[in-house]
C-alpha positions in Angstrom: -65.8 11.8 -7.1 -67.9 12.7 -10.0 -71.2 12.5 -7.9 -69.8 15.4 -6.5 -69.6 17.3 -9.5 -72.7 16.3 -10.9 -74.5 17.2 -7.5 -73.1 20.9 -7.9 -74.2 21.6 -11.0 -71.6 24.0 -12.6 -72.5 25.1 -15.6 -69.4 23.3 -17.4 -66.5 22.1 -15.9 -64.0 19.0 -16.4 -63.4 16.1 -14.0 -60.3 14.1 -12.7 -59.9 10.8 -11.1 -58.0 12.3 -8.5 -57.5 12.5 -5.1 -59.8 15.5 -3.5 -57.1 19.0 -2.8 -55.1 18.7 -6.2 -57.3 20.2 -9.0 -54.3 20.5 -11.2 -52.1 17.0 -10.5 -49.4 15.8 -8.1 -47.1 19.1 -6.5 -44.7 20.0 -8.3 -45.5 19.1 -11.8 -45.3 22.6 -13.4 -46.2 20.5 -17.2 -49.0 18.5 -15.6 -50.4 21.7 -14.0 -50.0 23.7 -17.3 -51.9 20.0 -19.4 -55.0 20.2 -16.8 -54.9 24.2 -17.4 -55.6 23.9 -21.2 -57.6 21.4 -20.8 -59.9 23.8 -18.6 -59.7 26.5 -21.0 -60.2 24.8 -23.9 -63.7 23.9 -22.1 -65.1 27.4 -21.7 -64.4 27.6 -25.4 -65.6 24.7 -26.3 -68.7 23.5 -24.3 -72.1 24.5 -25.5 -74.9 23.1 -23.2 -75.0 24.2 -19.4 -74.1 21.7 -16.9 -71.6 19.5 -19.4 -69.3 17.9 -17.8 -65.7 16.0 -19.7 -63.9 13.5 -18.1 -59.8 14.0 -19.3 -57.9 11.3 -19.5 -55.0 12.2 -17.0 -53.7 9.6 -14.3 -52.8 9.8 -11.1 -49.3 8.5 -11.3 -48.4 8.0 -7.4 -49.7 5.4 -5.3 -53.7 4.4 -6.4 -54.0 4.4 -2.0 -55.5 7.6 -2.1 -59.0 5.5 -4.2 -59.3 3.4 -1.0 -60.4 6.0 1.3 -64.3 5.9 0.9 -65.8 9.4 1.9 -69.0 8.4 3.6 -71.6 11.8 4.3 -74.5 11.9 6.6 -78.3 12.2 5.3 -80.5 15.1 7.7 
């Protein structure tokens, strides 16, 4: 969820709408992993303003069932 990326206040980041635990993409998709890494390295070079988050256009090609899982956090 993009909200979590925003709350951690990274100095710069790219964001992907993918299931948690898959930061580079689908398992065994080397080309996809390399493309994500290229985007991340490009962001390191191009982002000038601290806190910038770039939404990258990659799509999760497997089923979208992961989107129906809701993460509930409890405020204390």
